[in-house]
N, C-alpha and C positions, 0 to 999 in steps of 0.2 A: 504494500499499499504506499502511495506517495504521500509524504507529509505536506502540511500546509506551506511550509517554507519552499519546498520544491515546486509546488504549484505556482506560487507567487513568482519565483524566478522564471519559470517556463512562460508565464503570461507576460512578464517583464520583457522577455525577448520577443514574444509573438507579436504584440501590438505594433511596435515600430516596423516590423515586416509587413503587417497589414497596411499600415499607412503608406509605405513605399509602393505597394501594389496599387493602391488607390491613386496615388500621385502620378503614376505612370499611365493611367487611363483617362485622366481629365486635366486639361491645361488650367482651368479656373481654380480647382482645388490645389494644384501644384503651385500656382502663383500666390494663392492666399496663404499657404503654409510658409511662404517666405516673406509675407508682409509684416511690417512693424506697426501697422495701425491697430487701434482698438476698435471694438465693433461700432461704437458711436461715431468714430472718425470715418470708418468704412461706409457707414450709412450716409454721412455728409458727403463723402467722396462720390458715391453712387448718385446722390441728388444733383451733383454738378453736370452729369450727363443729361438729365432732364432740362436743367436751366440752359445748357448749350443747344440742345435740340429745339427748344422752344424759341430760339432766336431766328429759326428759319420758318418761312411761310409755307404751310402745306399746300400740296397741289389741289386738293379738294377740301371743302369746309368740314370742320369737325362736327358741326351741328347734325349732319346726316346721321352720325353714330350717337352723339349725346342725346338727341331727341328720341331715338329708338330705346335707349337705356332708360330714359326718364319715363317713358311710357310703360315700359316693363315694370318699373318700380311703382308707378302711379296705380297700376292695376292690382298690386299686391299690398301696398302700404298707404298710398294716398298722395294728394297733390303736394303737400309740404315736402315729403321725402323725395318726390320726383324732382322738385326744384333743387333739392340739396344734392342729388346725385348728378344733376346737370352741371351744377357749380363745381363739384368735386372733379368731374371728368374734363372740365374746361382747362384743368392743369396739364392735360395731355399725358397722363401717366396711367399705365395699366399694369396691375399685378397679375401675372399670367402663369404662376407656378402651381396653382391649386387644381386638383381634379375634383369633379363634383362629388360631394360627400367626403372629401379628403381633409376637411378641417379637424378631423379626429387625430390625424397624424401629427406627431410632435414637431416634425420638420415644417410641415405646412403651417401649423398653428403658430410656431415662433416666427416663421417668415412673415406671416400676416401682421404680427406685432411690429416687426422691423419695417415693413412697408408703411404702416400707420405712422411710425416715427419719421420716416422719409418725407411723407406728404406734409406732416405737421411742421417739419423743418423748412419746407419750401413756402408753406402758407399756413399760419396759425389759424386763419379763418376757414380752413377747409371744413365743411360741415359734417361730412361722413367719409368713410373710406371704402372705395369700390374695389371689390376683389372679383376678377374673372375666374369662373370655375369651368373647366373642360370636362364634358360628359361622355366623350368618345372612349370610354374605358370600360371594359367588360366587368360585370358584377363579381366575376371570379377573382379579380385582382384583390388579393388579400391585404396588400399594403394599405388600401384605402377602405377595405372592410364593408363599406356600405352599412355600417352599424356603429360599433364603438371599438376603440383601441385603448387599452390601458397599459401603462408602463409601471408595473409593481413588482416584477420579478427580475432576478439577476440573469436568468438564463434566456429569456425571450419576452417579446411583447405578447400581450393576450388579445386576440382578435375575436370579436363576437359579432358575426354578421347578422343582420336582420333578415335578409332574403334567404330563401332555401337554396340548396345546391343547384337546382334547376329552376329557371334557365341561366346557368352560369355564364353563357356566352353573350347574353343580352348586354347592351351598353347602357350606362347609367342614364343618359339623356332620354332614352326611349322607354324607360322602365315605369310601369304602373306603380302608384304609390302603395306603401305598405299599410296593412290594416291592423286592428287592435290585436288580433291573434298572433301575428308575426312579432309585434313589439313585446307582448307579454311573454311569449316563448323565449325571445332573445334576453329579456330581462332576467327571467327565471333561470336561464342557463349561465348568465354572466355573474350574478351575485355570488353563488357558492364558490366560484373560481377566483374571486378577488380576495386576497389575503389581508390588505391593509384596510383597517376600519374606516378611516376618513375618506379614502378613495371610494370604497364600496358605498358609503353614504352619499357621495356626490353622484355616483352612477345611478343609484336608486332614485335620487331626487330628480335627476335630468330625465330619466325614463318616465317617471310619473308626471312631471311638470311640463315637459316639452314634447317628447315623442307621443305621449298619450293624450295630448291636448286635442279636444274635439275638432277645432278648426284645422289642425294639421292632419288628422286622420281623414278629414272630409275631402282633402285634396286628391285629385285623380292621378297626378304625376309625381314621381319621386323627386324630380328637380325642384318642384314647388315646395315640397315638404322640406328638402335640404335648405332651401332659401331661408325659411323661418327657423329651423333648428340652428343653423349657423349664426344667424343674427341673435337668437335667443341665448346661445352659449356665450358669445362675445359680449353681449350687453350685461352679463353678470360680472365682468371684470373691467369696468370702466377705468379703473386706476392704471391698467396696463395699455389701454388704447387711446390715452389722452382724452378720455371722456367722449369718444366718438363711436358711433355705431358702425360696424362692418356690414356692408351690403354685398351679398354673394350673388353675382350676375351669371346666368347660364350662357356661356359663350356661344354654343351652337344656335340657340334661339336668337340672340342678337345678331350674329353674323349672317344668318339666313335672311333676316329681314333687311339687313344692309345690302346684301347681294341683290335682292329683289328691288329695293329702291335704286341701286345703281344701274340695274338692267333697264329700268324704266326712264332713266335719265337720257336726255337728248345728247348725242355725241359722247356716250358712255365710254370711258376709257377701258373699263373692264370688258365690255361687250366687243370693242374693237380688237382687244388683244386675244380674247378667246377665239376669234375668227381670223386672225392674222396667221396664215399658214407658216410663214417664215419664223414668226415668234413661237408658235407652238412647237415647231421643229427644234428650236433652240431649247425649249423647256424639256423636250425628250432627250436632248443630247447632253444637257448639264446635270451632273450628279452631285448631291450634297455630301456631307461628311460621312453619312451612314450608307452611302452608295445607292441613294434613291433618286431617280430622275425627278426634277421639279414638276414635270407634268403629272406625276402620280400623287402629288401632295396638294391638289386643288380641292377635290371632293372625295368623300367616301360614300359607297352605297350601303343600304341597310336592307337586309332580307326579311322574310316573314317571321323569323325568330328573334328579330331585333338585334341581330349580330351584324357588325360592319364588315365590309370587304373593300379591297383597294380598287379605285377606278383611275384610269389614265386617260388623259386628254390626247386624242390623236389628230393628225393634221387635216382630216376631213370634217372636223367639227363635232365629233362624237366622243363621249366618254365610254370607255370599254373596260370590262372587268369580269371576274368570275366569282359567283357566290360560293359560299362554304360548301354547298352540295355539288359544286361543279358546273352549275348552270351558267351559261354566258350571258352577259348583260350588255346592252348597247343603248346609250341615251344621248340624244341630240342636246347640244347646248344653245339651241335657238331659244330666244327669250321666254316665250310662253311655255314652252316645254320644261325648261330649267326651273322657272318659277313654280310650276305646278308640282314638279318633283320635290322641290324644297318644302312647299306648303304641306305636302303629303308625308314628308319625312322619309321619302324613299332615297333621298341623298341628303348629306349634311356637309357643311363646309369643313375642309381640313385646315390644319394650323397654318400652313404656308399662305394659303389664300386669305385667311383671316388677318394674318400679319400684313400682307401686301396691301389690303384694303384700309387698314387702320394705321399701321406703322409707316409703310412706304408712302402711301398716297395722302394720309392725313396727319402724319408727323407725331403719332403717339409713341412715347417711349415705353418699351416692353421691359418689365422687370420679372425675371423668372428664376429658375434654378440653375444647377451647374451644367445641365445639358443644354438648356436654351441659350445660355450666355456664350456657348460655343457655336451652336448651329445658326442662330439668327445673324450674327456678322457674316457668316458664310453665305447664307441665303441672300443677304444684302449685296455682297460682292457678285454673286452669280446673276441676280436680277439686273444689276447695273450692266453686266456683261451682255445679257440677253437683249436688253433694251437697246443698247448702243449698236449691237450687231445688226439690228433691224431698223436702224435709223431714227429711233426715239431719243435723240440726244438731249433735247430740252427736258423731257421727263426724267431722264437719268440724272441730269445735272441738278434738277430741283431737289432730288433726294440723296445726293451723293454724300453730303457731310453729316448725315444723321449717324449717331452712335447707337447701335442696337446690342451692345454687350451688357445691358442692364442685368444686375444679379442681386437678388435679395433673399432668396429662400435656400437655406442649406446649413448655415451655422447654427450652433445651439449655445445658449447662455444659461439656461435653467435645467438643473438635473433634480432627479428624485431619488432619495435614499432608500435602497432596498435592504440595508443592513450589511449584506455581503458585498455590495457594489453601489454604483450610482448609474442611473439610466436617464435618457431624455424625458423631459416632463411634457406631457401633453395637456389638453385642457382640463381633464379630470384631476390630474395631479396638482395643477395650479389652483383649481377650485378648492381642493382639499386643504392646501397650505395658504392660499390667499395672501401673496406677498403685497405689501404696500408699494405705492409708485416709487418711493425713494429707493426701496430695495431693488425694484426692477431697473431703475436707472443706474444703480451701481453695478448690476449685471452687465449693462451695456458698456462698462468700462473694461470688460474682459478683452484681452488681446485676441485679435482675429485668428491667429494661429491656434490658440487654445480652443476657440469656439469651433474651429473646423475639426480639431481632434475629438471634441465631444460630439461632433456630428458624424463620426465615423460609423455609428450604428447603421444609418441609412446610406451613407456613401458606399461602404463596403457591401452592403446588401444589394444595392442597385448596380454597382459597377463590376462586381466580381461574380462570374457565373457559379452555379450551384456546385459543379464538379471541381471547381478550383478553390472553393471556400475551405478555410481551416476549421478543424473540428474545435468546437467550443469557442468560436470567435466572439459571439455576443457576450458571453460571460466574461471573456478576457478583456473586452473593451469596457465592460461595466466596472470590473475591479480596478482597471487602469484609470478610469475616469474618477472613481472615488479617491484613489490614492493621490491624484494630482490636482483635482479641481474641487476640493471640498468647499471653497468659497462660493461656488455656483449651485450648491445644494439648497433646495428650498427648505 
């Protein structure tokens, strides 16, 4: 039997190796681990990208998008909140790291708090904090659970999904809302598994006071339920959000309406580009960092089981792809057909097209995670190349100077003590400990290198394939974090 000292030594040697593995796979993390900034200095540094980008006049007016977002909020909360979201979005900043239902994740949760501080640093008058949530993620994705995630154990996070195992392939944005039976079943499964009394108390309270609220249960779509649950959670910790509500906006819903509005526009840039044979050819010839042609990142198809599949735009003006059952699909991008398919949710906008419409054409700064901070600058470069090769010099020049390397979600500054170790704190752990604003601001004085080492739970999980993961990696990081970052424990 190995004694505790031997285990400690082994873990002491393992975690630096894990960090080296992660550094080799992502340039943003590698750069951050060499930075001398504190987290609050890093947030200020990131805000300079927004201020610089806002010096440039966008090609198309931002009200096309902000009006759609305001109407989305008006339908759910009212006129006052709609006006507030319009004012907040006038800053031209979008937090784009969250998946729909992913605010349970500690990384997403703490990233949302960083973004709130970024906007408050740019304008103390910002009335609410807008968060885009992307729903083109299957329910089977355990990272986002579509239920709850608690961080109370040294060996692993506890995932309690609300939805049953079938249909696991359905994407969140197309999912029917949960009912009382699903919620009570998830609650009754979760509570016996949570060993920490205060966290268990908060989980029980949120199930009973949020998930089981009649107005939430009455909603037909999961995205609308997630809208109110997300706001409800964050409204309970105003001392961490600068007293501002966080409004979770469903990306696919907003961008579909923006595409429809753009297609109706006289002299639509989008419509012209979709039917420019030379431009579409370039989109098929240009590959991003993950080896995907840009033409395959415009739209995704949705099958009868609410699962997505890849669609690629071809030079004859058709989107083509293959459903999960092998059936081939062919959809014209003529205006009326495309609008009908979007309204029927047979296709949804993909992230590249969403970025092109709001970032490239309307000058919004995107703030995402470690993946997005790498691939958006690459998309920007490739799009400029495609436009110039087809004679769109003025359009390319108008967006050339934007900085799309915005990064806000990934570091961790709050840990939860599991006795044997310390793990990332999500909303339930924060609600259990309820730090005051002064304490949270002191956490923001953490050096950015340490914040990324504390974020290794998610970085390692996301960047290292299952077959290459070291045994006991989660527990090793937990023990490492407690030994080194006790000042960050709630």
